[in-house]
Each structure stands twice: as C-alpha cells, then as structure tokens.
N, C-alpha and C positions, 0 to 999 in steps of 0.2 A: 356838371358840364362846364367847359371851358372854350376859349376861342383860341386855344395854343396854334402855333403854327404846323403847317404840314411836315415841315422840318423836324418835328418831333415825334412823329408817327411812326409807332411799331408796325400799324398796317396801316395804310389809306384808302382802302377800298373794301367793300361790303359785297356779300353775295346775295343778289337780289335776282330771283327766278334763274338761277343756274349760271348767271355772269357776274363777274368781279366788275362794280360799278362804283364811280364816286359817290357819295352822299349827296342828296339835292340841298344839304345844309352845310351850315359852317362851323356847327359845335363839334368838339372832340370830348371823349371821356377820358379823364386821367385816370392811369392805371398804377396802384400803389402796391408796394411791397409790405405788407402788415408787419413782416417782421423787423422792417428797418426804417418805416415810414418813408422811404426812398420813393419818388415819382419815376417809374420806370419808362414811362412815355404815354402817348395818346393813342387812341384809336376813334373812328369815325362815330358819333352819335347818330344813329339812323331817324329819319324824320318822318311824320305821318305820310309824307309825299312817299317816300321810300317804301312805305308799308302797304300803301295804295299801288304802287308798281307790282309789288311782289305779290301781294293777292291777286290783282288782275292777273299775273302771269299765272299764278296757281289755278284760277277760274279757267283760264285758255287752256292749260295742260289737262284740266279735268274735262271740260266740255269738247274738246278739239283733239287733244294730245293722244299718244297710245298707252300712257300710262295703266289708267283703269282698266283698259282693255286687253291688258295682259293677262294672263294666268297668275294666281299666286305663286306658284310654284318658278315661274319667269322673275318675277317681282323678288323672290326669294334670291335668284342667283344674281342678282344686281345687288342686293343686299349684303351679300357673302363678300364682295368685292370691297363694302365698307369695312367689313371685321378684317379682311387683310390689310388694309391701310391702317387701321388702328393698331393692330398687332406691330405692323412695321414701324410706327411711330410712338411706341409704348413709352419708350425713354423719354421723349419730348413731352409727353403728355404729364409723364410724373413730374418733369422738372417745373413745368408750368403751374401744377397743384402746389408745389411748395412755395413759389415765387409769387403767384399771383392770389394765391389764396391763404398761405400760410401752414398748409397741410403737412404734416410731419414726412420727412422721407421714409422712414419705417414704415409706412402707411401706404405711400404713394403708388407704388405698383399696383395695388389692390383695386385702382381706380378704374385702368385698364381691363386687368383681368375681370373685374366685375361686369365693367361694359360689353366686354367680349363673349362672356357667358351670357348676357343676355340677348346680345344681339344672333349669336349662334343658336339660342332657343328659338328665336323667332324666325332664323331662316329654315332651321329643321320642320317647325310647325307650317311655315308658308310651303314646303315642299309636299307637304301631306293634305295641305286644307282644299277641302273642294267646296266651291260656291256654285255647284252645279243647281239649275232649276230644279226645284221639288214639285212634281205633279202630284197634288194631293185630292183623293176623292173622298168627301165627306158626305153626312147625311143631309147636310144643304146644298150639295152641289159640288162641282169640281173647280178647284184653285191651284193656281201656278204660284209658288211663293220663291220669290227671289231674295237674296242677299246681296246687297252691291254698296260701293263706297258711298261713305255719306255726302262725300265732297270736301273741298278745300278746307283745311284745318290748321288751326294755330297751337304751338306748344310754348308755352312760357314756363320758363326755365329758372330755378333760383339759384344762388350762388353758391352754396354749399356743397353740391356734388354736381357739377355742370355735365361733365361727360357722361356718367351713368344715367343722368334722369333727363338729359337730352335723349338719348337711345331708348331709354323705356319709354320715351312718348313717339319719337319719330319711327322707330323700326316697326311695331305694328300699325301704326297708321299706312306707312309703305306697303306692307304686306297685305291691307286690306285695299289699297288702290288710291289712296287719298295723297294729293300734294299737300305739302307741311311748309308753314312759315313759322321758323324758330324766332322767338323773341329772346335774346341773351341778354342775362344780369350785367348791369353796369358795374357790379362790385367784382366780380370774377369772370371777365369776358374773354380772356386771352385763349383759354381752351377751343373756343368756338372757331378759332381761325383755322388750325391745322384740320378742324374736323369737317368745315367746310371747303376746305382744299381736297380732302379725302371724298366727299360726295362728288367735287367737281370731277375729279379724276376718274371716278367709278363710270362715268357716262351717262347719268342720270336723264333723262329728257328735259326740254327747258320748262321751267316752270315748276318743276315737281320739288324743289325744296330751295330756301331762301333762309340767311341767318342775319336777323337784324339786331345789333347792340342798341340797347336805349333803356329808358326809363318807364315810370309808372303811367305818363302820359302817351307814350307810345303803345303800352300794353291796352291801355283803354282802347286805344283808338282801334288796335286789332280786334280786340274782343268782340267789339260794337260793330263791326263791319258786317253788313249785311251778306256777304259773299263766303263769310266765314260760317261753317254748319257743326262746326265741333272745336271744342277748346278744352286743353288738359295743362292744367296748371298746379304747381306745386308752389308753396308758400305759408303764409301766416292764414290764421284764420280769419282776421278782419280783411286782410287783402282778398282771400276766397271770396268773402261777404261782397266786396267791392266788384269782383269779377260777376259775380251772379247779376248784380243790379246792371253792369255794362251788358250782359248777354240778354237780358229780360226781354227790351224791345223786341228783338227777332227770335226770341224762344231759341236761342243757341244752346246746343245740348254741351254738357259740362261733364269733365271729371275734375274733380277737385283732390288734391292730397295735402291735407293743411295740418295746422299746429297738433300738439299732444302734450299731455302730462303725465306720461307713463310711469306705471310703478312697477320695481323689483320687490316681488313679495319672496323673501327668503324664508322659508318654510324651518319648521323647528327641529328637523334633522339636520339640519346644516351648521356648521361651524363657520367661524371666522375665515380660517384657512381654506375651508371648501369654498367660499365664496368669493373670496379676493380676486383668483384669476379672472373670473367675469366681469370685473368692476371696470376695468379699463374699456373695455369693448361695448359694454352695457350703458355706462354711465357716463364716461368721461372720452370717449372717441370723437376726433375732431375738435378737442376741447368743449363738448358738450352740445356744439352746433350739428345735431342730426334730431331731425324730426321724430324718430323714436326713442331718444333719448331717456333712460329710465331714471329720471330724475328725481323720485320719490322712493326712496329704499325702506322698505318696512320690515321689521324685525321682529320677532318674538320679544314681549316686554321682558320676560327673565332672562333674556341675553342681551339685553340693550346695551349695558356697559361695556361688554365684550366687544361686540360689535362696534359700538363707537369708538372705542380706543384703537382697535384694529383699523377701522377705515381711516382714522386720524392719521395712525402712522404710515397708512399704504398712500393716502394723498399727499401726505409731506416728501414721501419718497420718491414719487414720480419727476423725473428732470424736465424742467420747464426751461425753453430757450430756443436756439436756432434751430428752425425746422429743418435746414438742410444737413443737420449733425444726424447722424444714424441712430443714435443714443439719445436724442430726444423723443418725450413720449406726450408731451404737452407743447403745442404751438400757440402762437397769438389767436387772438379773434380776429376774424374778417377785416375789422375796422375800428376807428376810434368811436364810433358810434353805438356798434356792438359791445365794446369794453364797458362804455359809461351805462348801457342798460344792465349789463350785469352788478356794476356797482351801485344803481339804484335800487337793484332788489333785493342785494343783500342789506342794505340800508334799511330797506322797507321790513326785511326779515328781523333785524334788530330790534325795529321800532316795535314791530309785534310781538317781541318779547322770546325770538328765536337766538340761540347761542351760536356764536360763530367757534367750533371747535379746531379748525384749522383752515389756512388760506384768509380769504376776506380782503384781498389787498393785490397790489401790483408787486410784481417780484422786486425786492429791492437790489437784487444784481444786474437787473436789464433797465437800462435807462430810455431805450427806444423801442418801439414797436408795443403792438396791442396786446400785451401779455397780461394774463390774470391768473392767479394762484387757484389751482383744483381747491373749491371751497365747501365743506361739510358743515351744514347748518341744522343744529339738534335743538331740542325741546319744541318742535315743529308740533302741531295739530293741523288737521286737514282744513280748518276753516280759514287758516293763514294764507294771505297772498301767494308767499313763497311756495305754498302746496297746492296752487289753484291755477297760477298764471305762467304761461311757458317764459323761460329765462332765454333760452338758447346759448346757453354758456355754461362753465365748468362750475355750478353752484347746484348743489344736491342735497337735498332735505333727507333728515333722519326721522323716520315715525316708529312707534311700535304700536303692536296688535295682542289682542289675547285670543286665541284660536282661529281656525281657517275663515270662518263666517266673519268675523270683524275684519279680518285681510280683505276678503272680498268686498265688503261694503264700505271700507276706506279707498279701496282701488277704482271702485265704480261711482264714488262720489265725486263727480268731475264732470266739465260741460264737455271733456274730450275722449276721444274712444278709437286712438290710432294703434298703440301697441302698449302690450304689458309684457312683462317677464315673471315666470315662476320659478324659483331655483331651489332644487330639492333632489335627495337621491333616490327618492321614488318615483319612477317616472308614471307610473298609473296614477298615482295621487295627483301628479302634476297636471295630467290630461284633464282628471276630473274637474280641479280647481280652475284651469283655464276656460273649461267650457262655460263657467260661471262669471267670465268678464267680459264686460262689455266693451270689447274693442276689435278691430277689425284683424288685428293679429296678434298672438302671444307666441312667444318663444319661452321653451323651457330650457333651462341651463344655457342660454344663448342669448344673443341681443338681436334686433331687427326682424327680419322675415326673409323669405326665399323669394327672390324679385321674378323668377321665372314662373311663379305661381300666383294665382290672383291675390292682389293685397290693396289695402286701402282703410279708410278711416269708417268710424261711426260717429254719431252725434255731430259735435261742431268740428269735426277731424276729417270731415269729408264727403264726397260722393264718388259712387263708382269705385270701378276696381281697375289697376293696371296690372300687367303681368299674364303669362298663360294665354289661352284661346281666349278667356274672358276679355284681356287686353285687346286683342284683335277686333273683337265682336263690338267693342265700343265706337269703332269706326266704320261701321257696318249697318245699313239702313235695310230693314225688313219691308219687301214690299209683295203686294198680292193681286193677282190677277184673276178675277171671278169668270168661271167659263159657263154659260148659258146657251145650248144649241140653240139655233135659231128654229122654231116650229117648220116642220115640214108642211109643205102645202098640199 
C-alpha cells in the first residue's frame, strides 16, 4: 500500500453495492508493470468499512431486493449483457493482461475468449434451470423440497487469471440468485475496473455486485463476516487454510481451489517430438504461474537422456522478453517476490542434488522486469522439495519411472491433487491410467481442464467444484418443509 496522491490514480473510485464511490480510507495500491518495473499509477485500496458497506448492500439485495426472486432465466438474461460487455472490450482486457500482469500478447486474447465461454455456458444453463419446488411423497410422509440461493457470497480472486476466475465464481452465484462481493487481488487489479463498469452498465439491482481491491486483511474481514454465507476462493494451499480458519466461527460454506504439484506422465509410446508441442501449454503457460502447471515431468527411465536433451533444447529456444511482442512466449513473473521465490526453489533443488540442465537464472539480455529463464531440473527424486512444493514459476522437474505402476505411484505421492496430465498415443490406455490418479482433473494430451464442467482439487488442493451445474449448485441451499395433515376432528 501507499499514500500516493489521488492525482496519480488510474481509477479513483470503487464499485460498492453497484455504485461508484470513494474508498473510506486514504491508502492506495501501486500498480506495477512487471515487464518494466514501471509504476503505472495507483488505485484505491478498499477498507474493511468499504467491505461492510458492500456486504450490507448485498444483504439488503438478498433480503429485500428483486434479484433472488427473479427466475434463473431472467437472471441469465442479465448475465448475457455482461458477456456482451466483455466481448465489446476484449481488446482492452488483452492489453491489461499484458501491462498489469505481464501476460504474453500471444496468449492474451484467450483470456476474454475463455471468460466468454464460461459466462455463455452459465447463461445457457440458467435459461433451462428449474428451481421449482419438488413435492415428494415418501414412506415417512410428504415433503416439499426447495432449492434457494444461499445468500450473499464472496469471491476471492487471485492475480494469475483475474478475468476468467472472477467469472467462474460470479456467474454461477448470480444464476443461483446470490449477490456477490468480489475481493480483487492487489497484484493484478486493473482488469476488475472495466469488468465492474460492465456490471454497472448491465443494470443489476443495487447491492448485487461489488468489487473491492485489497490485500489479505480485507479478505480475512470479508470471509469472517457473518452475513457472508458462501466463499469461493482461489489461491495457495496455505492461504486456503487461512480462509478455512476465518470462516470457521460462522461455519461459512467454502469452495476452495488451491495449489498443485501436477505431473505430466509421458508414456513409453511417446518420443520427445511427440511430447514437445504440449510442453508450453502444460508446463510453462503464463511462465508456470498456473495452478494446474504440470511441473513434474515423468518419463520412462530408458528414454531419459533423449527427453532430457530434447527438453533442454526446447526450453532454451523459447523467446523470453517483452510480453507485448507477439513473438514472445515467456513473459515476466508477476512480481519481484514471485521471481525471488523461483530463485529460492532453484537453489533448494541444487542443494538437494538436483542438476540445472538449462535456465536457472535471470535472462542476461534483460536488465529490467521480473524475468526468469525456463528452468529444467534433472536428477530429481520425488522426496526432494522441488518435487513436492509448488513453485509457481517456470521451474520444471524431470523424473524417471519404470512401468505404469511406478508412474502412478510417483504422481500420487504428493500432498496435492489438483490436476495431472497423461501423454500417450493410446487414449484408452491413457484413460485407464488417468482413473488411477488422485486428482480432481486429468488431461490426456492436453493441459488444465474444461472449465464448463465440474473441476477442482482433492487432498490439499481444495474443496468443492466449480463449473457446470455443480458450480451453480454450490450457491444453492436445499430446504425441506414436512407436511403432516392435521387430524380430522
């Protein structure tokens, strides 16, 4: 935070309860371009008082306003206006992704496209969703079963994909009928402002949507507020555990999408040239700053040398530099702290006996920006910290295995269970192996997951699911009214 002048502000107001207002405090968030280390300007840092105002507005919208009383189809029609706004401003979102976050221009259009896919899916589901009362006759008697919005909810959004991860939380909550308070990450806050303008222009009722930029103290306050009935959080496992502690007093419901240490299992029917086209999206997308990054590459022991040499050549060939250059494939890390984290883990890997095959340093041709070369660590065993802890940077471990059973054992030998990848020419074999992996998602010859279907983590990678009908269901409360006829006189 900083106490910079309002004259330096890129934006001087925040959206609270559907209205643009000044923050109640005097602190500002410096917005830095991670490729140049230039301070672009400042935005307001929301206070806990601002959060209380937003939550009070959300509670009024839920208790007294029209939003929870509309049909899902009517709510979907409003959400469709948000999709129109994102589509109209997609170029602006792409530019902000590059300036604010250091995302490469080659990948930037994907952010809006993917957000639109997610919103469009929830719009379609909302238009066909029925929340009609179910009248059930059971052996124990008659019951009326209702599915109703749970109440005001909070969306705690991370810095690495703010547009996509805002919409995967906000859209299903709105379809369910819940007002939403969005806590915006201070590391990449700029996307939230045009998005908030889109929501305001769409004409949502007062109190239904708020956007609050701020740090951990603000997030803790929102999560612990008794009027918040569900929290959807994406971030590290340690932060997710802190969210659980903050939510515990009120037994607030949670959806947590947390850290990972995903494996890319390359089966023995693959050669290096077969696998290399998948390395960038699976292992190095957004410079490794993706929760489902396949940061442990498992290759057959008999092919280890071939894969090591091919991966080293490939890593070294990836253009690192100005993210606004369409030829760049590896941009900066989001902050100085994130680069220092990558550097610490590389040193830990070396101390533990790992061998840096390529990378492991700041690019010598770049004297500014938080760049780090794609790094391949060989000689890794699964008990080493580099194989067990999430780096969230372009640092990839190479491990070997003998046979499918050992590959599965190594992949599952982790505290995490978010996503894994199986790379093979035999899809049936890939599916059979994928079923044995202890993770919420598994991609075959791909990366990540399909976010319009239910996805999330196992073990220390999270609770609950986002996406699909299951994503809407997270924001619904099931209620029962038992009916027993009054005895006739």
